[in-house]
C-alpha positions, 0 to 999 in steps of 0.5 A, a space after each residue: 731083930 726089933 731094930 729090923 723087925 719094922 713092924 713095931 714101926 708105925 710112927 715113921 712117916 711116910 711108909 715107903 708103900 704110901 710113896 711107889 708110884 703105879 707101874 699103870 693101871 693095870 699094876 696098881 699099888 696096893 695103898 696101906 690104908 685099903 689094904 688094912 681095910 681088907 684086913 679088918 673086914 677079913 678080921 671081922 667075919 673070922 671073928 662072927 664065924 669061930 666064936 669071937 676068935 682073933 685070927 691074928 692070935 691064931 699060929 695055924 691059919 695060913 695066907 697067900 698072897 698069889 700077885 704079889 707087888 709091893 708086898 703089903 699084903 703080906 708085910 700088913 699081915 705080918 705085923 698084926 700076928 706079930 702082935 696077935 700071936 705074943 701070947 702064944 710065942 712071946 720071943 720076938 724072934 722066934 714068934 717072926 720066924 713062925 709067921 714068915 716060914 709057916 704062915 705068910 707066902 706069896 708070888 711075885 708077878 714079876 722080878 722087881 716087884 718078888 724083890 721089893 715084896 721080899 724086901 717089905 716083908 723080910 726087910 731084904 732081897 734076900 730072905 736068907 740074908 744076912 739082913 732078914 728078920 727071917 732066920 730059917 730060910 735056905 733060900 733067897 725066895 723065902 716064901 716070896 716066889 717068882 721065876 720067870 714063865 713063858 706063854 702056851 701059845 696057839 697060833 696067834 695068842 696064849 690059851 691060859 691068859 689070852 695073850 697076844 703072840 704078837 706082842 708078848 712072845 718075848 727074849 728072856 731078857 723083856 718082860 712077857 706077863 706070863 703069870 705062874 697062878 694063872 698059867 696051869 690047869 691044875 693050880 694046886 700042883 702048882 702050888 705044890 711046886 712052888 713051895 714044896 709041897 701040899 698046901 692048904 691056905 685059909 686064906 688068899 687075898 691080894 689086888 691082881 693084875 687087871 687086864 693084859 694088853 691088845 688080849 681082845 686084839 689090836 689094840 683093845 686089852 682084854 680083862 685077865 683080874 677073874 681069870 685069877 679069882 676062879 684060879 683062887 676059888 679052886 684053891 677051896 681057901 676058907 676065905 678069899 678077898 681081892 681088889 678088883 675093877 668094879 665093871 665086873 659088876 655090869 659088863 666088861 668083855 667076856 666076863 658075862 660067866 663070871 658074874 654069873 656065877 659070882 652074884 649067883 653063889 651066895 658067897 660074897 659075904 662083903 661087898 666094898 664099891 668105891 664108885 671113884 677109884 680114885 678114892 681107892 686109890 689117890 691118883 689112879 682112874 679105872 673107869 668104872 671104880 674099882 671094889 674088893 669083895 670078901 668071899 667066904 666057903 661057908 657062907 650061901 646068902 645075902 652080901 652086905 653091901 657097902 657104897 664109899 664114894 668121897 666122904 659119903 658111905 652107904 651101908 652096910 645093906 643085905 641085899 641078894 646079889 642075884 636079884 638081877 642079871 647085873 648088880 645095882 650098885 646104889 640100894 637106893 634105887 632098887 626100889 625105884 627099878 621094882 615100880 618100873 619093871 613090870 610083866 609088861 616092860 618092854 625095854 628101849 633095848 629094843 629099838 636102839 642099834 647094836 655098836 657100828 648100826 651101817 658098819 662104819 668103824 669111828 674113825 671111817 675117813 672115805 667121806 668128804 665135806 661137800 655133797 655130790 649127787 647121790 650122798 647121804 648125810 654122814 654123823 660123826 663125832 672127829 676129835 672134840 667136835 661133832 661134825 656132819 658130812 656126806 657118803 656115797 649110798 654106796 658105800 652103806 652095806 648094813 642096814 640099807 633099810 635104815 637109810 630113809 627113816 629118821 633116827 635119833 643118833 645118840 654117842 656111843 661113850 660118854 664118861 663113866 659117871 665116876 663122880 655125881 650128879 652127872 650126865 651118864 649119856 651123850 646129847 643125841 641128834 635128830 637126823 631126818 632121812 637120808 643119813 647115817 653114822 658111824 661108829 662113834 653113835 648108836 642109832 634108834 628108829 622112829 616112825 616119824 619127825 614127831 615120834 623123833 622128838 618124842 623120843 628125844 625128849 624122852 632120851 634126855 630126861 633125868 628118868 630114862 638116864 637114871 635107869 640107863 646109868 644102873 646097868 652102865 658102869 663104864 664109859 661104853 653104852 651098848 644096847 641092852 643097857 637100855 633095857 632097863 628103859 621103858 618104852 613109852 607111846 610116841 605122841 607127846 613130849 616127856 617130862 621127869 614129871 610125867 614121869 615121876 607121876 607114872 611110876 608113882 616115884 616117893 618124893 625120896 626118890 624123886 629127890 634121889 633121882 635128881 641129886 645123881 644126875 645131872 640136867 642135858 641142855 642141848 642148846 649147848 655143844 657136848 664133849 662126847 668120848 
């Protein structure tokens, strides 16, 4: 038993779970070091709430990973319990068997990952096999359950996860990504069905699938990680900890209600944020970064927020997550925001158009390079290059009243800002009357050329782009992300020095802005995305 247990073999290098390639950016394997950081956070909270008690020395605590992939969370939990329960259950064989049969449970997300998780946890793909370190299971699955589920289709998509029927209504031999944990209206009944009775889990922890291919329609993907969070909370655990993309903090299609509830509940005890996902998952880039949280059923109040960017660790800082409608990731920015947002605040979002201001998609193709009679200028971004072509006025069916105004066209998308300093926004272009743009741009209108140049000067300041960055967590920059940027008078050239003075920023606050936002040089072409 001792040689098989694996839990005493930490001296071996490398750990096989550090060597597994991710299936995709949607199904990212969690590195053991990262999983252990999450478990450390859990253990500290448990001790704080239980008079210093060690969660790993409690033989009654139940853990669930409802979307296990490599089995790393269950393996590391078992390793800790094996050490922590030594005084409670001295015999190693009995101790390990108790932990594996009574304390740790998982749900595989695919057949492949269920086998991988069982091998990680039981040292055998068969929980009741001769090489398994668990000796009391009757089934191959043990406490790591997997069976193929089916989507529940309406005419075009799954009613539970939004999976597109055209893509994932597949034959039995092909994976359909119908995750058992979220394909039910009664999760407590589902858990009882899977594990053979009423189950109450003290801790639910793991790394859920992030998105569903084509779930938003067409080629766009839709977020589904929030569905796992919501379902887990229905099981009423004492603690819930998950690693998810950070975009829920300030954006994400369909995440408004989820964000409002999570930030407003006061139940997030710890939030650890990685603006660059590579700092958490080496070699994996997820736009906007990733974070993990520790949600605590009995907690109501501020959250301890830590931001980790490379070697820089900011926090933990006590934060009220509900202070704004989105979460300001860096606590150092909050005091600046307090100085800028006043009772008379009117944001730039009122001047910035919605997406596709003239109802021309980014890939609109009915244009020509030579001007013809009655044409107007068309500003667009071709792959890797900006262009001005020509389009018939009759092609424009939306916002025709803007055609003859001065405009500033600003790129809809630019890098998410994983590294610092960052530019945050793509470079603006002033467009004279008789002009439109494709959906690669948003439009800001101006009353005159003087006003247009004044707005442009404001846009390129670090101050302007810093305020946008507080709401822009992915590469897209839609109009609502400009809402914290105050409008100005459009009769002068704006500079950072003038804006810092106007809003009475301290030297430390100025230094902070200057450190995180790159200068914008309009004399060079930009790599707009």
